[in-house]
N, C-alpha and C positions, 0 to 999 in steps of 0.2 A: 521236386520243387526247390527252386533256388531261394536261399534265405536272404532276408533284407540286409543291406549293407549298413553297418554301424560306422558312421563317418568319424566318430571319435577314435575307434579302433584303427581305422585307416590312417588317421592323422598321427596316432601314436607310432605306428609302424614306420611312417616316413621319418619321424623324429628320431626313432631308435636306430635307423640306418646311419644317420649322420652323427649321432652322439649318444653317450650313455646317460642313464638317469642321474648318476653321480655328477657328471659334467654339467647337466642341466641345473641341478641343485646348486652347484658351486657358482654358476653364472648368475642364478637368481639371487643368491646370497650377496654376491658382489654388487649387483645392481641395487639391491635394497640397502646395503651398507653405504654405497655412494649417495643414495637418495637421503638417507638419514643424516649423513654428513652435511648435505646441502641445507636440510631443515635446521640442523643444529647451528649452522653458520648464520642462517636467517634470523633465528631466535636470538642469537648472541648479538647481532647487529641491532635488533629491536631493544634489547635490554641495556646496551652500552650507551654512554653519554653521547648525545647528538650534537654535531657541529651546527652552527647557526644556519638553519634551513638550506641544506645542500641541494644541488640540482642534479636530478637523475637524467642521464642521456637517453631519453626515449626516442624511438623511431616514430616521428610524428605521423607518418602514413599508416602506422599500425594501431594508433590509439583510437578509442571509441569516444567521439566528441561528447556523447551524453554522460560520460563519466569524468569530465573535466570541470572543476569548480574553482572559482577565485576565492581567495581568503576572505574577501568582503562578504561573499555569499555564505560561506561557512560561518563567519562571525554572526551574521543575521540570524541564522538557524540556532546557533548556540545561545544567543541573547533571548530569542523568542521562546525557547523551550528550556532555558536554564541548563545548558549542557557545557561540558569542557572540551577544549580542543588542545590536546597535550601529546607530548612524545610517548611512544609506546613503552618506554622504560618505566613510566608511572602506572601503566595498566596492570592491575593485580590479578585479573582472571587469565585463563589460558587462551592463547590465540587458537581458533579452531583450525582443524586440518584443512578445511576447504580454503581458508585464507592463505595458508602456507602453499597449497597447491597452485593458487592463483599467482602468488609471487614467483614460484619456480617457473611457471609457464611464461609469465611476463619476462623474467630474466632470460629465459631461453629464446623467446621470440625477438627480444630487443638486443640480445647479445651484450648484456651488461649486468652489473651487480647493483642492486637497489639499496638505498639507505635513506635516513631521515624520515622514517615512518611516523605518522601521527594518527591519533584516534579521536573521534567524536563520540562522547558517551556521558552519562550522568556522573556526577562527582563521586557517588558511592562505589563506582567501578575502578577508581584510581587510588593508588597509594599516594596520598597528598602529604606534603611536608607541613609540619605544624610550626608556625612562625613565632604553630602546633605540628535498545536495539541498536550496538557500537558500529561505527563506520571507520574502516582502515584506509588511510590515504598515504600517498607518496608524493613528495614535491616534484614539480616539473620545472619551476623557475618563474621569475617575475610575478610571484604571488599566486601562482596557479598550482592546484593539487589534483592528482589523479586518484579517483575512488577505486580501490583494489577489491574490497569485499565488504559486505554488510551481513551481519548475523544477529541472532537473538530475536527477542520479541519487539513488536512495534510499540511506540510510546502510547501511554494512556491518552485518549482523545481530549481529556480535560487538562492535560499538562500545560498546554499553551496558555489557557485561561488562567491557571494558577501562576504560571511563570510571569505572566503579564503584570501581576500585582507587585512583583519585586524586580521588575525590569529596570526601573530607575527610581530616583527619589520622588519625582513628580507622580509617577504611577502609584507609588506607595501612599502618598498623601491623598490622592484622589480616591483610592480604594478605602482608606480609613474614613474619609468623609462620607462615602456612599454607605459603608457598613454602619457608621454611627447614625446616619439619617434613617436607615431602615430599622435599626434597633429602637431609636427614639419614636418612630412611627408605630412600632409594635407595642409600645407601652399602653395599657388600657386607658381609654378616655375616661377622665374623671377620677383617676387614681389619686391625684393631689388636690383636685377641686371638682366641682360639679361639671364643669365644662372647660376643656383645655383651650386656652386662648393662644394665638400666634406667639405672644411674648413668652408664655409658659412653655410652648413647644421649643422655642429657641433656647430657653434655659435648660430644658431636658436634653436637647441636642448637644448643648455645650458640655454638660457633665458626661453624657454618653461618649462624646468625642474624646474627652480627657481620659476616660477609662480605657477605650479601645486603643488610643495612642500610647498609653502607658504600657499596655500589654505588648503592643507591637515593638516599642522601643526596648522593653525588657528582653523580649525574645531575640531581637536583632543584636543587641550589644552583649547579652549573656552568652549567646552561642556563636558570636563572632561572624554573623552572616553579613553578606554584602550584596550589592545589586548585580544583576546579570551582566550589565555592560562592563563591570569591573573584574569579573571572575572568569569570563569565557575562555581565556587562555592562561589563567593563573595556576601555578603548581602548588599553591599554598592552600591549606584547609581553611584557615581563618583569613580568607582573602577579602 
């Protein structure tokens, strides 16, 4: 009876005819060393000071149109969800291996060296200067950016609603009015008299609004918070 052919053994025989195991290991080590050098160079470019929005020479025919975004579109997302759009040198977490692989593949396909990397992420993921689910982009030019890689968890579904409250001064005032009105409405009827009249409700609302506004102002000024429209591309903690 003929034994079954082990294709791995046959492959190994073919390889051994051409080269020794030691030669194979040397070749693999050389490839890995070169790959590590490329990754180190990419990380060094990410951590180094960025020139004012450089332009990467992409081959337009090789780009995926679904991954191209204008800075105005990025700004809207950052403002709506209270995110930052900053240079990668401020990013305090490690760049995942998948993102580095994407960069190496893009550089190989487009025959160029990329620079000017930026990331969209919540403030807590950046090393912000004190005065006190990330997206990695590379600039294309004319205000357009190419999405290289997305990693991490998706944002909380309620984040947009929360961020809307501090999107602008007008939004904050409207939120304060609504919260004050609800709190005033929740005060039991007859707490101050047998029957709450419209005038008494307005007085209760007025004092409730003062209390809520005081808390909001204290939180805002004490912690140095600012509105989404002002911080989306700010490198400062107390922006």
